DODO-269041 format. One line per field, with one value per residue (C-alpha): residue number from 1; y, z, x. Coordinates in steps of 0.1 Angstrom, whole numbers, plus 5000, padded with zeros to 4 digits. Each point is the difference from the previous one (the first is absolute). Last residue first. Example, Ala and Ser with C-alpha at 12.3 -4.5 7.8 and 13.67 -1.06 7.14 Angstrom:
2
resi <- [2, 1]
c2 <- [4989, 4966]
c3 <- [5071, 5007]
c1 <- [5137, 4986]
END
This chain:
411
resi <- [411, 410, 409, 408, 407, 406, 405, 404, 403, 402, 401, 400, 399, 398, 397, 396, 395, 394, 393, 392, 391, 390, 389, 388, 387, 386, 385, 384, 383, 382, 381, 380, 379, 378, 377, 376, 375, 374, 373, 372, 371, 370, 369, 368, 367, 366, 365, 364, 363, 362, 361, 360, 359, 358, 357, 356, 355, 354, 353, 352, 351, 350, 349, 348, 347, 346, 345, 344, 343, 342, 341, 340, 339, 338, 337, 336, 335, 334, 333, 332, 331, 330, 329, 328, 327, 326, 325, 324, 323, 322, 321, 320, 319, 318, 317, 316, 315, 314, 313, 312, 311, 310, 309, 308, 307, 306, 305, 304, 303, 302, 301, 300, 299, 298, 297, 296, 295, 294, 293, 292, 291, 290, 289, 288, 287, 286, 285, 284, 283, 282, 281, 280, 279, 278, 277, 276, 275, 274, 273, 272, 271, 270, 269, 268, 267, 266, 265, 264, 263, 262, 261, 260, 259, 258, 257, 256, 255, 254, 253, 252, 251, 250, 249, 248, 247, 246, 245, 244, 243, 242, 241, 240, 239, 238, 237, 236, 235, 234, 233, 232, 231, 230, 229, 228, 227, 226, 225, 224, 223, 222, 221, 220, 219, 218, 217, 216, 215, 214, 213, 212, 211, 210, 209, 208, 207, 206, 205, 204, 203, 202, 201, 200, 199, 198, 197, 196, 195, 194, 193, 192, 191, 190, 189, 188, 187, 186, 185, 184, 183, 182, 181, 180, 179, 178, 177, 176, 175, 174, 173, 172, 171, 170, 169, 168, 167, 166, 165, 164, 163, 162, 161, 160, 159, 158, 157, 156, 155, 154, 153, 152, 151, 150, 149, 148, 147, 146, 145, 144, 143, 142, 141, 140, 139, 138, 137, 136, 135, 134, 133, 132, 131, 130, 129, 128, 127, 126, 125, 124, 123, 122, 121, 120, 119, 118, 117, 116, 115, 114, 113, 112, 111, 110, 109, 108, 107, 106, 105, 104, 103, 102, 101, 100, 99, 98, 97, 96, 95, 94, 93, 92, 91, 90, 89, 88, 87, 86, 85, 84, 83, 82, 81, 80, 79, 78, 77, 76, 75, 74, 73, 72, 71, 70, 69, 68, 67, 66, 65, 64, 63, 62, 61, 60, 59, 58, 57, 56, 55, 54, 53, 52, 51, 50, 49, 48, 47, 46, 45, 44, 43, 42, 41, 40, 39, 38, 37, 36, 35, 34, 33, 32, 31, 30, 29, 28, 27, 26, 25, 24, 23, 22, 21, 20, 19, 18, 17, 16, 15, 14, 13, 12, 11, 10, 9, 8, 7, 6, 5, 4, 3, 2, 1]
c2 <- [4775, 5001, 5000, 5027, 4985, 5005, 5019, 5000, 5024, 4991, 5026, 4996, 4965, 4965, 4977, 4994, 4995, 5014, 5034, 5035, 4984, 4996, 4977, 4994, 4981, 4962, 5001, 4990, 4973, 4967, 4965, 5002, 5022, 5032, 4997, 5024, 5032, 5014, 5038, 5018, 5031, 5016, 5037, 5009, 5039, 5000, 4961, 5015, 5016, 4965, 4992, 5034, 5001, 4958, 5015, 5025, 4978, 4973, 4966, 4967, 4973, 4977, 4967, 4980, 4998, 5003, 4997, 4971, 5000, 5025, 5035, 5002, 5034, 5028, 5026, 5002, 5005, 5025, 4983, 4989, 5005, 4977, 4979, 5026, 5019, 4966, 5006, 5034, 5026, 5006, 4982, 5018, 4976, 4991, 4973, 4972, 4974, 4967, 4980, 4995, 5033, 5020, 5023, 5028, 5019, 5031, 5008, 5025, 5021, 5030, 4988, 5029, 4985, 5034, 4988, 4961, 5013, 5026, 4973, 4976, 5022, 5008, 4968, 4993, 5024, 4993, 4965, 5010, 5021, 4970, 4967, 4974, 4972, 4969, 4974, 4971, 4974, 5022, 4997, 5019, 5015, 5034, 4994, 4982, 5028, 5024, 5001, 5026, 5033, 5017, 5015, 5034, 5026, 5021, 5038, 5009, 5023, 5020, 5006, 5030, 5013, 4968, 4980, 4987, 4972, 4992, 4974, 5004, 4974, 5000, 5005, 4991, 5021, 4999, 5022, 5009, 5004, 5028, 5006, 5015, 5017, 4970, 4995, 5034, 4986, 4970, 5014, 5009, 4969, 4984, 5019, 4988, 4962, 5004, 4978, 4970, 4995, 4972, 4990, 4966, 4984, 4971, 5008, 5023, 5036, 5005, 5008, 5033, 5007, 4990, 5018, 4975, 5007, 4995, 4984, 5008, 4971, 5002, 4982, 5010, 4979, 5004, 4992, 5006, 5039, 4992, 5017, 4988, 5008, 4983, 5015, 4979, 4999, 4980, 5006, 5034, 4993, 5029, 4993, 5024, 5008, 5004, 4963, 5009, 5028, 4978, 5026, 5021, 4989, 5004, 4965, 4997, 4996, 5028, 4999, 4977, 5008, 5040, 4986, 4978, 5031, 5026, 4972, 4993, 5044, 5001, 4970, 4993, 5000, 4981, 4995, 5047, 5006, 5006, 5029, 5036, 4995, 5026, 5031, 5015, 5034, 5025, 5011, 5016, 5025, 5007, 5028, 5013, 5018, 5034, 5018, 5015, 5001, 5009, 4990, 4975, 4992, 4979, 5010, 4977, 4994, 5018, 4982, 5012, 4988, 5010, 4986, 4973, 4981, 5028, 5008, 4970, 4993, 5041, 5021, 5010, 4985, 5001, 5013, 4978, 4971, 5005, 5013, 4966, 4979, 5017, 5005, 4958, 5000, 5018, 5011, 4985, 5022, 4991, 5014, 5010, 5029, 5008, 4964, 4994, 4974, 4984, 4967, 5001, 4966, 4980, 4976, 4993, 4985, 4977, 4988, 5022, 5031, 5005, 5031, 5008, 5027, 5002, 5029, 4992, 4983, 5033, 5006, 5007, 4984, 5003, 4984, 4991, 5007, 4981, 4980, 5027, 5010, 4957, 4987, 4985, 4973, 5015, 5017, 4979, 4997, 5042, 4996, 4989, 5032, 5019, 4983, 5014, 5035, 4998, 4992, 5017, 5042, 5000, 4997, 5022, 4998, 5016, 4978, 5010, 5002, 4998, 4965, 4973, 4972, 4968, 4974, 4964, 4974, 4971, 4963]
c3 <- [5462, 4976, 4964, 4983, 4962, 4969, 4970, 4967, 4976, 4965, 4977, 4961, 5009, 4996, 5018, 5032, 4983, 5010, 4987, 5012, 5023, 5037, 5016, 5030, 5010, 5013, 5034, 5000, 5031, 4978, 5017, 4982, 4971, 5016, 4971, 4978, 4991, 4973, 5004, 4971, 5001, 5010, 4993, 4972, 4992, 5026, 5002, 5008, 5033, 5017, 4995, 5007, 5034, 5007, 4997, 5033, 5015, 5002, 4995, 5024, 4984, 5022, 4996, 5016, 4965, 4962, 4977, 4974, 4974, 4967, 5000, 5034, 5009, 5026, 5024, 5030, 5028, 5029, 5027, 5037, 5022, 5034, 4989, 4998, 5026, 5028, 4977, 5007, 4978, 4965, 4963, 4981, 4988, 4968, 4993, 4979, 5008, 4992, 5030, 5016, 5000, 4973, 5007, 4982, 5030, 5000, 5010, 5029, 4991, 5019, 5034, 5014, 5003, 4982, 4972, 4993, 5009, 4969, 4980, 5004, 4998, 4964, 4990, 5004, 4982, 4969, 5009, 4994, 4971, 4980, 5006, 4994, 4971, 5012, 4989, 5018, 4997, 4974, 4964, 4980, 5028, 5002, 5013, 4968, 4980, 5019, 4991, 5022, 4993, 4971, 4999, 5002, 5005, 4972, 4988, 4985, 4970, 5002, 4963, 5000, 4975, 4994, 5028, 4992, 5025, 4999, 5018, 5007, 4994, 4971, 4991, 5000, 4983, 5012, 4987, 5022, 4979, 5001, 5037, 5021, 5029, 5030, 4975, 5014, 5036, 4993, 4989, 5038, 5011, 4971, 5016, 5026, 4989, 4984, 4972, 4992, 4967, 4971, 4965, 4987, 4966, 4989, 4998, 4968, 5003, 5022, 4971, 4989, 4966, 5011, 5029, 5032, 5005, 5037, 5028, 5034, 5027, 5035, 5032, 5028, 5026, 5040, 5031, 4980, 4991, 4964, 4967, 4962, 4969, 4972, 4968, 4974, 4960, 4994, 5027, 5021, 5039, 5014, 5043, 5022, 5032, 5032, 4998, 4981, 5024, 5035, 5024, 4982, 5023, 4989, 4978, 4978, 5007, 4990, 4968, 4987, 5002, 4990, 4974, 4984, 5000, 4986, 4968, 4999, 5001, 4966, 4975, 4993, 4974, 4986, 4996, 4994, 4988, 5020, 5022, 4995, 5026, 5026, 5000, 5023, 5003, 5006, 4965, 5007, 5019, 5036, 4991, 5035, 4997, 4990, 5006, 4976, 5014, 4990, 4966, 5002, 5001, 5011, 4994, 4995, 4960, 4992, 5018, 4992, 5013, 4993, 5020, 4991, 5036, 5019, 4984, 5008, 5036, 5009, 5007, 5030, 4995, 4965, 4997, 5036, 4987, 4965, 5027, 5023, 4970, 4986, 5033, 5003, 4967, 4999, 4968, 4964, 4976, 4958, 4969, 4971, 5003, 5000, 5008, 5007, 5024, 5003, 4984, 5032, 4993, 5033, 5007, 5036, 5012, 5033, 5020, 4987, 5010, 4962, 4994, 4965, 4983, 4966, 4977, 4964, 4969, 4986, 5027, 5041, 5028, 5036, 5020, 5037, 5027, 5033, 4976, 5002, 5030, 5007, 5027, 4982, 5018, 4991, 4969, 4976, 5006, 5004, 4963, 5008, 5021, 4970, 4978, 5018, 5006, 4961, 4996, 5026, 4992, 4960, 4981, 4988, 4989, 4998, 5004, 5009, 4972, 4996, 4989, 5018, 4996, 5025, 4977, 5010, 5010, 4973, 5007]
c1 <- [4837, 4971, 5007, 4985, 4983, 5023, 4972, 5005, 4973, 4997, 4988, 4991, 4976, 5005, 5029, 4984, 4965, 4969, 5012, 5015, 5022, 5010, 5028, 5004, 5033, 5008, 5014, 5033, 5007, 4995, 4991, 4967, 5004, 4977, 4965, 4998, 4975, 4989, 4978, 4983, 4986, 4970, 4978, 5022, 5015, 5027, 5019, 5034, 4980, 4997, 5037, 5006, 4981, 5016, 5035, 4994, 4976, 5032, 4986, 4989, 4985, 4978, 4979, 4978, 4976, 5014, 4970, 5008, 5017, 4985, 4979, 4989, 4989, 5007, 4975, 5027, 4985, 5017, 5029, 4989, 5024, 4997, 5029, 5023, 4998, 5011, 5033, 4998, 4993, 4996, 4996, 4976, 4974, 4983, 4970, 4995, 4973, 5011, 4985, 5030, 5011, 5016, 5023, 5018, 5015, 5023, 5032, 5014, 5022, 4993, 4984, 4997, 4959, 4983, 5022, 4996, 4959, 5007, 5011, 4981, 4970, 5013, 5003, 4963, 4989, 5031, 4985, 4964, 5010, 5016, 4972, 5026, 5006, 5005, 5027, 5010, 5030, 5018, 5019, 5023, 5020, 5016, 5037, 5012, 4993, 5020, 5040, 5016, 4997, 5018, 5038, 5008, 4975, 4981, 5012, 4964, 4989, 4972, 4989, 4971, 4976, 4979, 5011, 5034, 5014, 5037, 5024, 5037, 5025, 5006, 4970, 4967, 4966, 4965, 4978, 4970, 4961, 4973, 4981, 5020, 4993, 5013, 5030, 5017, 4995, 5010, 5034, 5007, 4997, 5017, 5030, 4991, 5000, 5036, 4996, 5016, 5002, 4996, 4994, 4992, 5000, 4987, 4964, 5012, 4986, 5028, 5021, 4987, 4984, 4966, 4994, 4985, 4971, 4999, 4975, 5014, 5003, 5004, 5017, 5004, 5026, 4995, 5028, 5032, 4990, 4989, 4992, 4985, 4985, 4998, 4997, 4983, 4994, 5031, 5027, 5004, 5013, 4991, 5023, 4980, 5027, 5013, 5008, 5037, 5007, 5000, 5016, 4978, 4975, 4964, 4995, 4976, 4964, 4986, 5009, 4977, 4966, 5002, 5022, 4973, 4976, 5027, 5006, 4963, 4990, 5035, 4988, 5031, 5021, 5040, 5031, 5002, 5037, 5024, 5003, 5027, 5027, 4991, 5016, 5021, 5002, 5031, 4993, 4970, 5019, 4972, 4972, 4983, 4968, 4997, 4957, 4979, 4962, 4961, 5004, 5019, 5039, 5030, 5033, 5028, 5002, 4966, 4968, 4967, 4974, 4961, 4978, 4976, 5005, 4994, 4970, 4985, 5014, 4991, 5026, 5012, 5040, 5002, 5034, 5006, 4999, 5020, 5027, 4996, 5008, 5024, 5020, 4997, 5013, 5028, 5005, 5023, 4993, 5001, 5000, 4970, 4983, 4963, 4987, 4966, 4985, 4970, 5020, 5022, 5027, 5007, 5036, 5004, 5030, 5004, 5022, 5031, 4977, 4990, 4978, 4992, 4971, 4995, 4987, 4988, 5012, 5021, 5018, 4997, 5017, 4995, 5018, 4983, 5028, 5007, 5027, 5018, 5011, 5007, 4982, 4967, 4981, 4965, 5011, 4984, 4962, 5001, 4998, 4961, 4993, 5017, 4977, 4972, 5012, 5006, 4966, 4979, 5018, 4996, 5031, 5022, 5043, 5032, 5026, 5040, 5018, 5044, 4988, 5020, 4965, 5012, 4999, 4977, 5026, 5005, 4987]
END
């Protein structure tokens, strides 16, 4: 890959644009300054030429390239301005206006001079040559529906580790193969996997079933990008570089520096069969879990698990595991509605789970009133507890989302 050349004209950029689109573009450009250390990388490179206005940021972890089609170039050139000051100054210059009036206010930028009909102020300019550009993004390999990608990221990101001493686990693995982009994340206590339908670019080798492209993308970066994805309605182009990954959404391209390595192989962790599969009424389970979590907090026993228990009659309840040993036998859990799909209904069985992790798992099935639990019986003589598998499909191997939750082992 070749680096994008930094413009070196003596002229500074002169442009006019409505405040609304320009402010929105600068908000997205800020994604590329979060980890900046050098002063120049805290800036936004403003390039104006016969193709229009382009904004660039790059903090070595994330690079953002945005074109602003509503802008008019009055003089070709380039300027490097401190992004934070430019953003705050723009907002200040439309203070006191209604939102509609502010959005259509014409803003003029002539080098480091910012103007509206009411005010003209200078902003801090930096030497254009000090800005380190990002690499040119690779060609798009496939297109994804923006809302499909957003929804599946919302399901997977919570399962990523937040401990920076385990960098590999703080990322979401994005793997493109044929017509599917698979997202995967784990913190070693749970594993979330989701599939996003993809339309391969006809001229890209990833269109073949044998070709696989993978990148381990920081979950923190994807969390920021998801805020922009939430309002996107068109397709998202995805490109895999060496090693960068790029996402193109309309006039915006965000390029991310991934982590080295890959997640541990996880296919074998997900069972392909279950001794019992049942559907659980999600809203009732969420209400019960909120009550149990509140009781755990009220007891002062933070870190205590919740217990899914099937009694001798097969009735399922969810209860907090709090109090002294004598108290546990007196706790009565909230009944949960379920229906057995395959296998016998469990009786006299308990599963203990981290309430926060279980809450994330239940929330991941947003949009559905039910989810499927797949249970495996403990192996005779084994001290290992079988994980709890949750899917969007009655089969363990089916559905566009799979969530593996390790039960809590009581001491």
